[in-house]
N, C-alpha and C positions, 0 to 999 in steps of 0.2 A: 685242201693243203690239212695233212694229218703226221704231226710229229709225234713219233714216240720214242719213247725210253727210261726206264727206272733210273733214276739219280742218286740212288742209293749207292748202286754199283757201279762208279767210276763213269767210264767214257760210255754204258749203255744210256745213259743218259743225254747223250749229244741230240738225237732228234726231238724231243723235248726242249732240251733248253736252245734252240736253235728257232720251233716254234715261239717258242713264249719271246726271245729276245726279236724276232722277226714280230710279233704283234704288238711288243713294246715301240718299237722304232717305227712305226707306221703301218705294217700289217701288208696284206695283198690286195690288190684290187682284180676284181673281176671273179673271185676264188673263196670263198669260205675257209679259214684257216683254224684248226683245232690243235690241243697239247695233251696226251695223255700217256700215264706212267707205266702204264702194262697193255698187254691185246689179253680178252678172251673171248671165248665163242661167241659171247650177245653180244661183241663188236660189229658181226655181220650189219649188224642193224645202220651201223653208221655210214656203209658203202651204200643201202638201198638209195635207190632214186638217182644216184650221178653215174652218169656219162663218163666222169673219171676221176681218180686219185690219186696226189701225188703224198707220199710217204717219204717222211724224213728219221733213216734209222741209225741204228749203229749197223755194221755190216764187214762181214770178213766172209772172203770165201777161194773153196782151193786153187779153184783160176783165178784169182783176183793177184795180179803182179805185185811183188813182195816191197815196190815201191809205191804202189797206190797208195792214196789218202781218201778218195772216194770214188765210187761207181755210180753209173747211173744204169738204171735196170728196168726192162719192158716189162711187166709181170702179164702175161696172156694167155690164162686157161684155156680158151677157145682152140688154141695151136692142141692141147693134150689130148687125146682119146679117151672115150666117156670110162676105159676101164683103169687107165691113168689118173684120172680124177677123183673113182672112187680108191685104188689106193691110195692115191696122198691124203683122201680124206679120214681113212682107215688108220691112216698112221698119225694122225695131227694128234700129239699130245696138251690137253687143253690150258694145261698149265706152263707148258713155252711156246707160244705162237707169235708167231713172226707176220710181217705184212704179207709174203708170200703165199703163205698157207692160209691167211685171213683173207684174200682174194679168192685162191682155190675153195675154201668153203663156201664164202657169199655165193659165189659162181653155182658152187653144187645146189645152193639151196634155194637157186636160180634167184634171187634177191639182186647180183650184179651182172651186167650181162656187158660194161663196159670197157674205159683201159686202163692201166693199172701203172705208177710206174716208180719205182723206188730211188730215191737218191741218198746214196747209202755210205758211210763214214767209218774207216777204219778201225776199232779201238784197239788201243795201247793198255788200258788199264783196266780191269771191269773190279777191283777191289771194294770191297765195302766201306761204304764212308768215305770216298778218296775226294771225289769230286772230278770233275773232266781234266784227263791227264793234260802237259802242254804238247804234247804230240796232236792228240785230236783237237785243240785248240787252234797250233798250227791249220789243220786242216781248214776250219771256216771261210777263210775267204773264198776258196776253191769249190767247197760247197755252195756258199752261196751265190757263186758265180753260176755252179752248173745249175742251180735251181732258178737264177733266173734266166737263163737260156731254157730251158724247159719250158718253163711260165711263161716266157713269149711265145715258143710255140704254140703251144695252147690257149691262146687266147688270154693271159692273164698278166699282170705283172707285180714285181717284189717292189713296194714303195718304201720299205726298211732300206736306209743307207747302210751298205757295209761294217762303215767305221763306227755305227751305233751300235750294229747288233755285237759286234765282235766286243767294243767297250761294256754291251749288257750283259754278256756270259761272260765277261772275265770278271765281273763285278759280281753275280750272283750264281754260278756255276762251278767255282770253288770247291763247293761243297753241295751235300745234295738239296736238292729245292723238296722242301715238302708241305706241301698246299694242296 
């Protein structure tokens, strides 16, 4: 499981904060947990050797209902044609990589052929040096429930109690985490 997010930009840091909170409160059984503040093309090596990867990140899409705070997506580049994969790889901006594009890049490089999922939390504010907004912090219980459900389905389990994770986020993510 990989939490991604730049804590310098408010709600963009939710994936990183969630992963760090989960780690601080008991972690995940049956899966490896990591947190990074940004993705770069070199991170495709993180996916190598894994059958399944779960990303936690901020996510906003045109097809996401207005009242939705959390979305769970399966990322499967095997369903794309070679031409579609090639087009997506050519469109990748190395300075603004997201989990979907990272999976496609790793797939094109033949480093990852497994299943990938994204537990995405809707961002409300991405202001510089703001910390997580109250709206995103309200989405944490739903995100944890979705993570727990997905991990259980994948044969892993969330060991971190939701209350502990929420408390850790309240104490640590109201400002950027600079570590």
